[in-house]
N, C-alpha and C positions, 0 to 999 in steps of 0.2 A: 674281115679287115680288123675287126676289135681285137680278135685273138692275136693276129699278128703285132699289133701295137703293145698288147699287154705281155707278149712273150718275153722280152728282155727283162722287164721288172718281175715276172714269175719266176725267171731262171735265177736271177740274183736273190730273190727271197727264198728260193729252194736251196740255194747255196748256203745261206744263213741258218736255215733251221734243219733241213734234211740231213746234211753231211757233217754236222757238229761232231758227233761221236766218232765215226770213222776218220773223220779229219784230225783229231787230236790224238790218234793212235801212233803216229810216228814219234811222240813224246817218250813212249815207254816199250813199244813192240820189240825192236831189235835189242834194246837194252835188256829186256827181259830174256829173250832167247839166249843170249850170250853171257848174261851176268846175273841170272834170276835164281831161282831155287834148284833148278836143273840146268846148270850153265853148260853150254857147248863150246869147247876149245876155239879161241879165235885164231883160226888158220885161214889161209887164202883158200884151201878146198872147201873148208865149211862154210865160209862167208859166201861164196858163190853158190854153194848148194842150198843154204838157207835163204838167200835172195830169190833164187828161183822158185823155192816153195812158197815165199811170200807173194810173188808176182802171180804165179799160177793159182794160188788161193783166191787171190783177189779176182782173176779172171773167171775162175769156175764158180765160186761161192756168190760173189756179187754180180759180176757182169753177166754170166750165163744164167744162173739160177734165178736171182731177183730181177735184175733188169729186162733180161731176154724172156723169161718164162712166167715167173710168178706174178709179175706186174700186169700181165694179160688177164690174170683172174681177179679182175676187179668186181666188187659188189656195188653196181650202179655208180661206179667212180670212186668208191672208197675201198681202202686196202687195210690190212692188219689181220691178226690171227682170228679175232672175233668176227670180222667181216668175212673172212674165209670160211669159218666154221658155219655162219648163217647161210653162205652160199651152198655149202655142202649138204647140210641138214635140210635145206628147202628141197633139195633134189633126190635125198636119200629116201627110197621107198621102204627099204628094209628097216624095221625098228631097231633090230640088234645093231645095224650098221650105223643108224642115226645116234644111237647110245654110245658106240665107241667113239665116233667122230666127235661127239659133245664133249666127252671126257678129254680127249686129246686137245680140243680147243680151249677148255677150261684150264687145263695144265699149262698150256702155252701162255695163257693170260697170267697164270700164277707165276710162272718163271719171269714173265715181264717184271712184275713188281720186285722180284729179287735183283734183277738186272738194274732196274731203276734206282735201286739203293746204292749199287756199287759205282755206276757210271760217275755221278757227281764226285764222289769221294776219291776214286782214282784219278780222275781227270784234273780236278783243281790241285789235289796233292802234287801229282807229277809236274804240274807247271809251276808251283810254288817251289819245289825243290831245286829249280833252277838257280834260287839264291845261294845254294851251297857251292855252285860252280864260281860265283862271283867272290864268296870268301866263306870258308868253313865256319867262321865265327857266326854265321847268321843261322846255322843249323837248328839252334833251340828255338828259333822263332818260326820254323816253317809250319808246325802243327797249329799254333795260335792264329797265324795269318791264314791258313786254310779254313779253320773253323769260323773265323770273323767274315771271310768272303761268302763262304756256304750259308752262315747266319744271314747275312745281308740278302743273299739270293732268295732264300725262302720267306723272308720278311716282306719282300716286295710283291710277293706272288698275288696278294690280296688286292694290290693296286691295278693288277692287269699287267700285262706285257706289250700291249700294242705300241706304245711310244717307244719302248726299248727296243722292240722288234724292228723298228724302222732302221736301226743301227745294225742289226745282225748280218744283213747281206753284205754291205760294204766292208765291215770288219773281217768277215770270213773269207771275202774275195781277196782282201789284202793278205790274209793268213795263207790261203792256198798260193797266192801268187809268190809270197816269200818263201814258202816251203819248196816250191818248184826252182826258184831262182838259187836257193842255197844248195840244193841237189846238184843243179848244173854246174856251179862253181867247182863242186869236187870231181864231178864226172869228167869234165874237160881236162882236169889234171891227172885223172886215171881212167881213160875210157875203157880199158880192159874189163872193168866191172860190168859193162853192158853184155858181156858173153852169158850172164847168168839170165837173160831173156830166153834163152834156149832151154826147153824142158828137160833136156839130156841131163842138165847139171842137177836139176832136182831129183830125176830119176837115179843117177848115179849116186847122189848123196844117200837116197833112202836104200838102194841096194847094198851099198858097201858099208853104211853106218847106220843099219836098221834101227838099233837100240837108241842112238843118239837122234836120228830123225823122228822117232815116235815121241822122245822127250821133247824135241823142238817143236812138234806138231801142237803140242799143249800150249805153246806161247805165240805160235805162228797165228793162230786164231785171234790173237789181239789186234792184228792188221785188218781183220774183217770185221770187228764187232761195230755195230751200227750199220751194217749192211741191210738188216731187216727194215731199218728206218726208211729206206727208199720206198718199200711196199707200203709201211704203216702210214706215212704221210702223203700218199698219192692222192688222197681226197682233197687235201688242201691245195695242191699245186698243179695236179694233172700228171698224166703219165709223159708227155712229151718234153715239158720244162725240165723235169727230173733226169730224163735220158740225156737231153741235150747238155745239162750241166755236168753230169757224170762223164760223158765221153769227151765233151769239148774242153773240160777244165779240171774238174775234180781228180779224175782217175790219173791223168798224166802228171799232175802236181804231186800226188801221193807216190807214185812210182818213182818219179825224179828224186824225191826226197829219200825213199828207202834206199834207192841205188846210190845216191849221195853219201849216205851214212855207211854203205858198204863200201865205196871208194875210200873213204875216210879211214875205216878199219884196216883195209888192206895195207895202208902205209903206216897208220898209227894205232895198232892193237890196244894201246893203253886209253884210248878215248872211248873205250866201252863203258867207262863209268857214266858217261851221258853222251852218247854219240850224236844225239840231236842237237843239244847246245853247243858241243864242240865244232859243229858245222859252222856256226856263225863266228865271225872275227871277235876279238876280245871286246873291243869298243861296242859291239852290238849285243852283248848278251843281256845287259840290263833292259834295253828296249824288247828284246826277244822274250824275256820273262814276263814282261808287262802284257805283250800281245798274245803270248800263250795263255796266260792267265784269263784274258778276255774270251779267247777263243774256248777254253774249257767251261767258263762260266756260260757262254752261249750253248755249248754242247749239253751241259747240265739243265739249262732252260728248256731245251728241246725235249729232253728225256721226262721232266717234271711235267711239261704240258701234255707229253704223251700218256703219263700216268693219270692224269686228270680226265682225258679223253677215254682212256680204257675203263676207268671208274664209272663214268657216265654210262658208257656202253653196257658194263656189267650190271648196273642198276636197272637199266631199260629192259635187258634180257632177262631179268629175274634171277641174276646171280649174286646181288647184293642187296641188302635192304635199302629204303630210300635215305639218301643223304642230302645234307644242305648242298646245293649247286648255285654258285654265284656267277652271273655273267657279267664279266668286266668290260664288255663292249656292246654298245648298243648297235654296232655296225656289223661286227663278226659273230656268227652263231658259234664259232668253234673256240672262241676266247672264253674259257671258263675258269672257275677257282673252286676247288673241292677242299674245304678246311682240313677235314678228317685226314684224306690222303696227303695233303701237304705236310701237316705235322707228324704224321707217323713216318713218312719218308725222312724227314729233318732228323728225327730221334735215331732213326737207323743209321743214316749218313754220319751223324756226329759219333755214334758208337763204333761205326766202322773205322773212321779217321784216328779216333783215341785207341781202339784196340789194336788195329793192325800196324799204324805207325808210320809205315812208308808206303809207297806205290808198289814197290817189288813184292811185299808181302800181300797187298791187295790184289796183285796180277794173279796170284795163285787162287784167289776166290773168284777172279773174273773167269768168264769163258765157259764154264759149265752151264750157266743160265742161258748163255747165248747160243751155245751148240745144241742145247736141249731144245730151244725155240725153233732153230734152223731145222732140226731133225723133224719136229712136229709139222712145220710148215711144208716140208717135202711130202710127208706122208698126205696131208689134206689136199696139196696141189695134185698129187696122184688121182685122188677121187675125183677132183675137178676135171682132169684129163679124160677119166672114164665117163663120168656122169653128165658133164657139161659140154666139153669139147669132143667127145665121141672119138677119141684117138683110137687107132689100132692098138690092141693090147700088146703086141710084140713092141711096138715104139714105146708105149708106157714103161714096159718093164726095162727096155734099154735106156731110157732117158731117166726116169724116175728111180730105177734101180741103181744107175750110175751116181746120181746126185745122193742117193741115200748111202751108198757105200762110203762117199767121201764124208758125209755127216757123221756117220757111225765111227769112222776113223778119229776125226777131230773129238766127237764125245768121249771116245774111249780114252784118247791122250789127256784130256781134261779131267776124266774120272780118277787118275792117279793123284790128282791134286786135292781131292776131297779132304784127306786129314789135313792139309795145309791151308785151308781156308775155303776150299770148294764147298764145304759142308754148309757155309752160311746161306748162299743164294738157294740151295737145295733146301735147307730148313724153313727159309723164308717162302720159297715156293710151296712147301708142303702145307704149311700154315695157311697161306692164301687159298690153296686147292681146298683145304678142309673148310674153310670159310665159306668159298664159293659154292661147293657141293652141299654143305650142310643147309645153307640159305635155300638153295634150289629144291633139295629134298623135302625141307620143312614146308616151304610154300606150296608144294604139291600135295602133302599131308593136310595142310589147312584147307586147301580147296576142296579136298576130298571129304573132310569133315564138315565143312559148309554146305557141301551139296547134299550130305545126308540130312541136315536140319533143315534144308529148303523144301518147298512143295511147288509142283508144276504151276505155272502161271495161268493157265486156263482154269484149273480148279479154283485158284485164288479168286480170280475175276468173277466166277459164278457165285462165290460166297460173300461178296461184298456190297450187295443191293441195298441192304439195310444200314450200312455204316454212314454215319454223319460226314458230310463233305464240307469243307471251309475253304474260304477264298484264298488264292495265291498258288505259287508253284513249289513242289517238293522235289528236290533232286537226290536220288539215292545213289551213291558211289558204290559199285559192285564189281568184283573182278569176274564173276561168272556171266556168260551170255545168255543164260536161260535160267529159269526158276526165279523164286521170290528171294530178294535179299533178306539175311537175317535182321538187319537194321530196320527194314520195313515192318516185319513181322513184330519186333520188339516195339516199335513206335505205335503200332496199331493196338498191341496188347495193353500198353500203359495208358496211352491217350484217347483211344477209342474213336478216333477222328482219321479222316483222310483228307489231303489237299485236294481241290478240284482238278488240278494238273499234276500228275506224278510222273516224273522221268526218271527211268533207269539207266545210268551211265556207266559205261565199260570203256576203259581206256586200254587199247591194245598196243603192243609193240610188234612191228612187222620185222620180217627178215631182210628188210632193205634199209639202207641209211637214212634215206628221207622219203616222205609220202607227199604226192602231189595234193594240193589244196582241194582239188575236184573229188579226190579219192578219201579226203581226210575224215568224214563223217558219214554214217549211215543212220537214218532215222526210220524207225517202224512204229506205226500206230496200232495199238493193241486194244483199242476201243475203252469205253469207260474213263476216259481222261487219262489213261495210262500209255506211255509212249517208252520205247527202248532206244537209246542213242549209244551207238558204238563209234568211239573217237580213236583213229588210227595215227600212230607216230612212227617214224623210223627209228633205229637204235642209235642214231646220232643227234636226235631231235629232244627236246625237253618239253614235257606236257604243259599245255596252258588250256585248262578246262574253260575258263571265262571267253578266252579267244575263240575256241572251238563253238561255244554256244552262240557267238556272233554270227559265225557262218551258217547257222541254222535258218537265217532270214530267207536264204534262197529257197527253203522248203516251206516258207510262210510261218515259220515259228519264231516268236521273239521272246527273249528273256530279259526282264528287268531285274537286276541283281537285288534291288532293294525290296523287291515282292518274292524273292526266291530264297528258300532255305535249303541249304545242303546238309543232308544227313550222312555221317561217316560212321563205319563200324570200327571200333578199336578192339582188337582182339587180345585176350590175355591167355598166353600159351601155358598150358599145364602139361609137362611130360607125363605119359602114362606108364603103367607097368607092363604094358603090352609089348613093349621093346621094339616098337616100330623104328626107333632111333636108339643108339647106344646112350646111356645116361649122359655122357659127356656132351655128345652132340646136341641131345635134347635140350640141356642147360644152356648150351651156346645159342642155340636157336632162340630160345625164350629170352636171353639177354639181347640178341640183336633185334628181335621183334619190339622188345621194349624201349630200346634206345634208337629206333628208326625215326627219321624226321617225320613229322606229322603230315598226314594226306593234305591237309589244308595248304601247308606251306610248299609241298612238292608239286601239287597241281594248281598253285597260284589262285587258290580260292579265297576270297576275303573272309578273315578269321570271324568277323562280326556277324556273318551269314552262316555259320556252321554249328551243328548240334551233334555231338558225338554220343554213341550209344555203345556201351561195353558188351562184349561177348567172350565167354570163357570158353575155350577150346581145349579139349584133352587129346593130345596126338602122341 
C-alpha cells in the first residue's frame, strides 16, 4: 500500500532527474543532423528516413536495451557501470575474465566523466541560443549568459540540491508536456510525417543513401544521449517508476516532438536553423527559451549529481584516493557534494563553452563518450546473461550480438567526428582511466609492500608477554585483514608500551551498494587484549568508524572515544628504480597519495583522538 501511494511522487521525481539529459535532446538533435558538420540535404525523403532512424534508435537503444534488458541487471537495486562491474566481478571465477571486465568497467566510468563535462555545456548553450531566434542582436550575449548560468549552477552545489530538487519534477513534467503539445500541433497539419514510424523508411534510407545514413548516425545518437541514465539512477527511484514514466509520458512526448519538427521541415525546410524553437508560435519563443534553460539546468544538475555518485563509488572501490565528501542532507544518503569533482567539472565546462563557442561544434564532441559507454554496458550485460541469468548461449549471441552490432555502428559513426571535437571526451576519458588505474595499481603495490613489512599475528602475540601495558584502548586502522599493522610495530618500537585493549580495524568495501547493519561488523578476539574488527560498507555508503564502534555493544564491547586513541599510518611513497610503475605513473601515484584526504576526516574519526605514524614505502 505504501509503495502504491508513493508511486506517483516517485514517478514525477524520476521525470525530473532521470530524463533531463535525453529530454533536452530535441533542442539540438535534428538541427545537428540536417545542419551540422555533416549536413544531410533537407528533402522529404531524407526527413522521413532520418525520423525513422531516430524513432527506431530510441526503441532499440533505450526501450529494448536499457529499459527491457539492462535494468533487470540491478546490483541489489542499484544501477550504473560500476554497479554492473561489481555484479560481474563478484561472479567471475576466472581471474583473466575478472581483469578484463574490471578494465571495461573502469573505462566506462572514465568515459562518464568526459560525458559529464559536455552535457552541461551543450545543453545550456543550446537553450540560450534560442535568444538568437528572438533577435540576432542578442548573439554576442549567448556565451556570457551561458557561463553565468553554469557558474551559478556549480556554485550552489555545496548548498545541496534537495530544496531545488523539489521543483525538478513539476518543471520537467511541464517541459515534456509542452514538447508533446508542440509536436502534435505540427503533426495535425501534416500527418503524412507519421509514415516514418514504419522501419521500412529507415531501411530504405540506409540502403539507398548508405554514406549519408552513416554520417546521420553520428548525430542520430544525440537523440538517445542520456538513455544510460535510466539504468544509472535506478537505485534512487526504482525500476517500476522509471519504466512507468518512460512508457507513459516521456517517450511519447519525445517522439511527438521529433515528428513535429519533421512535419515542420517538410513544409518549411528553412526552419532547419532551429527546428525546435520554430515549432513554437512567435509570441511563445521567449517563454520557451526560459523553460528550455530551466530544463537544461535540471539536466546538467542530474549529470553533476551523477558525477558525485560515481566519484564516491570510485573511492569506495579503491579506484580513487580519499577525497572530501560532504553530505548535504541529513535525510537523504545519496545527496552528497564532492568539491574536487565539482570544480574540476566546472573548469572543463567553461573551457568547452569558450573553446567550442556553439552547440553545433559541441555536438561534434558529444556522442563518442556516450556510444563508448553504451558499448561497454552491452558487453558487461552479456556477461550477466551468461554468469547470473544463465541464459542459453545461442540466445545470448543473438540478443547481445544484435545490440553490440548497433552499438558498434553508432560508435564508428561518431569516430569520424574525433578530429572535429570527439577527441575531447576521449582525451578526458583517457586521463580519467589513467588516474583510476594508476591509483588501483599503486594501492595494490602498497598493500604488497606493507605485507612484506608485517609479521604474523600469532608470532607477535607470543613475543609481547614482557611489554608494559597501559590503561585505555588503542585502535589501529589497517587495510590488511591479517598480520600486524606497521603503525603498531612503529608505536611499540618507539614507545615500548601497549594499551591494555588493542583493536585492529579494517574497513572493507563490498561488491554490493549497501550492507545490512547486522552484517556490518565482524569482531574476533585474539587473546591478550587484542581484537580484530572488520567493518563492511557498500560501495554507495560512506564509512563512519565511530558509528560502527557503537554497534559493537551487541558483542559486549563498548568504546569511550575520550579514552580511545586512534593510530593511523601515513605512507610516504617513493618510486623505486625497479620499474613496477612507469616513472610518470609512479610520480602521479605519489602526488595523489600525498594529497588524499586524511583518514581521520574520511572515516569521521575525532581529530583530537588521532596519532599519525609515518611509513616510507618504496614501490
